[in-house]
Residue, then its C-alpha position, 0 to 999 in steps of 0.5 A: m220303701r226302705e232307701p235313703l231319701s237321696r239315692l230316690e232323689a238321684r235316680l229322679p228326674s231333676n227338671r221335674f223333681l225336686r228336693v225341698h225337705r230333708s224328708t220331701i221331693v216335689n214333682t215341681a208340675q205340681v206346684r201351684e204356688a208358693q208364698p213365703f214363709d218364717q226367715g226366707d223359706q217357703l209355703l209351697i202350695l200343691r197343685n192337691g191343696k196340701r202344704i209343705t214348707t221348705g227346709r234351711s238347707y234347701r233354700k236357694a235350690v227352691q229360690e233357683f226353681l221358682k225364678r226359673a218357673t216365673 
């Protein structure tokens, strides 16, 4: 697939998908837990066990998602 991630992000429903890093979009329904990580970032653990670190640029969006999820 040769398409910028920002274009894919724009096509996905924002209530189900969240950009958490410059190279990563996650399905929010698959997030099992979040753990504090380095300097205010988060480590997201998905239902399949995969671990994803969030990026500094997306910190605010991730924090808002986590507030809504609790």
